N, C-alpha and C positions, 0 to 999 in steps of 0.2 A: 515360717518366724524367720523373720533377720532379725540373726545377732544382735546386732546395733541399735536398735530402735525399741524401745517399750513399748507401741502400739503395734496389732496385726489388722487387717481390715475383716470385712464384714467378708469380703471374696474368701479370703482365705477360711475363715474361719468356716465358713459354707461347705468347704470342700475339705474339712478334717476335724471338722468338732462330733463323729459321729468312731477315729480315732480309738484304737483300748485306751491308753496314754492320753489324751484329750478329756480333761477335766474342766466345768463352763462358771460358772460364778455368779451369780446377776447380786449385785450391791449395793441395786435402788433406794435411794434413801433420803429423804422432804422433812428439814430441816423443822421441827413441833413451832417456833416461834412463828412460822409463815403461813402456820394453821391450812396443812396442808387438809384435800377432801380425802386423802385415803393414807394407810401408814407403806415403806417400801413393799414390807409381805402382804398387802393388798393389792400390789399393781403384779405383784411377783403371780402370786395367785390365780390374776385375768389375764395374763398372759406372759413369757417365757422364751427362752431358747432351748428347744428338748432337749432333754438330756440335765438343763441350769438347777445346780440346788439355792438356796436364798440364802446370802451371808451377813448377816445382821450386824450390824457394828455399833448397836446400842446393845448388843449382848454378847458379842464376842468381846470383850470391855470389863476393867475395870470397875468393878462394882462397889469396893471398899471404899470411895472418893464420891464428895456432890460433882466432881468437877467430867463431864461427857464424852462419853465414848473415849474416857482414855487406853493404851491400851494394855492388855492383859501380859499378864507373866508366861512365859514361855508354855508352863505346865495344863494349865487355862485353854490357854491357844491351840498347842498341839488338841484338847479335848475338844472342842469344839471342829476344830478342821477336821482332824477322823470321822467325827461323825456326819460331817457332809462327802463324806467320799476320797476326800484330798487325802494326799500322803504322796511320801516320797515315791520319785520314779514317775511324778505327773506332771504333763504341760498341761498349766495353768492360765487361762483364758476370763477375765473379768471387767464383764460392763454393767450398763447402769440406765436408767432409762431422763437421764434428767442429764445430761451437757456433763459427763468423768465424777458429779457431786461425789458419792462415794467410791466410785470402783479405783479412783487413785488412793485413797485412801486405803483399801484391799492391798493392793498392790504396794506400795508401801509396806503395809503392814507385814505380809507375806516374807519379802526380802528382807528387812529385818528380823523373822525368825527362822531365815539360812534357805529362802525356798530361794532362791532366779529365775527359775523356770517359770518365769508370771506376766504376759503379756495385760494390756485390757485393747477392747474392741474398741479403737478409733470412729466418732459417731454414735458406738452406742446400739439400742433395741433399733431404733431409727433405722439405724445401717443395714442392720439384718436382715431385718422388712422390707426397707427399697435394694436391698439386693436380694432378696426374690427368697429368702428362708423365709422359715413355718414357723408358725408359735404355738404351741399349749397349755393346757391350763389344769395340766397334771402332773402331783409332785411325782417325783420319778421315781423309780424304786434304787437305795442308794448303802452300797456293801464298804465297811468301814474300814480303812486303811490305815498305814503307820505311819505318823506323820513323824521327823522326827529336827526337834528346833536345834536349830544353830543364831545364839542369839546377835546380831551384827547391834550392840552396845552406838555405835558410829553414829548412827545413822535418826537418834534419838535424843535431842536437844534436850533438858531438864532445867529447869530455870534455874536450878544454884549455878549449871551451867553457864548457862543464856549470862545471869549478872556480872558471870568476871568477865562477859566478853563483848559488852556491852562498851561502845569506842573504840575497842581495837578496828586501826587500819588491815587487819590481816584478819578480817571477816566481815562477811556481809550479811544484810539479816536484809529476806525481802517477804514484807507483809502482804496477802494478797486478798485481803477485804476493797469494799470497795473505799471509791478517796475522801469519800463524808465522812467518812468516820476514822479513817488511817488521821484524817485532818481537825479532826474533833469538833466539825461542823454538823452533825449526824448524829442520832441518841444509837448507842450499840442497841439490838434485836432484847439482848440480857440483861434485865432487871437490874440497877445496883452498878450496876459496871459504867466506867467512867468512858470515855474516846477519845481517844486519840492513839498515839501511838511510842516502839520503844524507841528509846533516843538511838541516832543512829542510821532507826530503818531506813531503807526506800520503799517505797506501793509503789506495787504491780497487780491491777486487784484481777481476778483470774478469772472472769469474764473477758481479755484481753488477750490470753491464748489460747480462747474457741470459740468457729467459726459459726456462723450462723447457722447452721445444717449443723453445731454441734460438732466437726471433727476438730480435731488437737490442728493449730496453723504448723505448716508447715517449716523443714526446717528455719528458709532463710528468713522468711515473714517473724521468729522466735527469735533469732537470730538479732534482731534488726530491736528485740523489746531491752535485751540485758545489756549491761554498757562492758561487762566479764565475763562470760558465763561458765569459765571453769575458776575459778574465781572459786576457795573454799565459800560453802552458802549455807544460812539456817532458812529457813523459811516457818512462817507466821498466817497465824489467822482466827479467826472466832476464836475454835474449838479444832484445829490441825485434819480440817476435813479435805479446808481452798485450799490449806497449806503445800497438802499433796501433788495437786493437781501441778504447784507450781516445780515441786520436783520432777514430777513425770516429765516438763513440756524438758528443764534443766538435762533428765535424762537424753529425752532425744536430743541437743544438742551436746550426746559425750561426756556428763558430769554427771555419773551414777552417785556420787559419795554426798551427795545432799542430804543432810538433818532439818528433821519436820520435826521443832516443839510441838509436842506434845498437848501440852494443852494451852497454850496460845494465849491471845488475848484474853482467854474465862478466864486463869490461872494469871498470868499477868497483872492484870488492871484487878486484880481482887484483894492484892496485898495495897492499903493505902500506901509505906510508907517504897511504894515503888517509884521509878522517874516515869511520868506523862509526857511525851513531849507533841504540842500539836501543831507549830509551828514549819515548815518545809527547813529544811539544814540543807 
């Protein structure tokens, strides 16, 4: 693993996945509003990297809110992650089957909980298969481990704090949704939400960060997409999933302290009193 890159190659994982301290998590997730033919767990059951356990972002979540897959508290996170066989001292590799869609969020969640030795598999499951990796369809035998959470609240943006930062020249807000939703030309997929964006935010769709074959774009291509990648930054999207891909890309460029707005547009637009912009600024 390269210490300055949040991603790891399928070639590296193929050589190291059986190491006793390596743990692999499958974070495949399909948003319900896309009417997927199967769930992420079903996809994992059908075939996964040997030894990989399934991390469900809707299960490892704060279920006391109606907002989707919100970050749980440290106690619940620790309980869930230990049951997946992940604990202190593990090198963790997270992947998914759909272009970083939830692997990046699980990477962010683990870092929020203080576990820095975590990487995302560049290219996901497809890269693993292309490299010659085998798949299995049986659940692995898991031994529960001890996980010590050390919460980094600086990586989590709340609505209350974001409201204070809107309009500040000292904070960049990057919205990872498609531009049609950002500019209010297309409806939100979640019923009842206005489209548009947080005033002062800039649009960079998460899809722009990924190549056609599902790899993260290289350093030089990513750098072209950001005006100042090292600036203090908050990322947002529809529900805090794609925003984590942007945080992952910025970490690849050297900015490891990006905060993800956990509730994202689902939380912001739910309150009619909050300002919503639709025009380019």
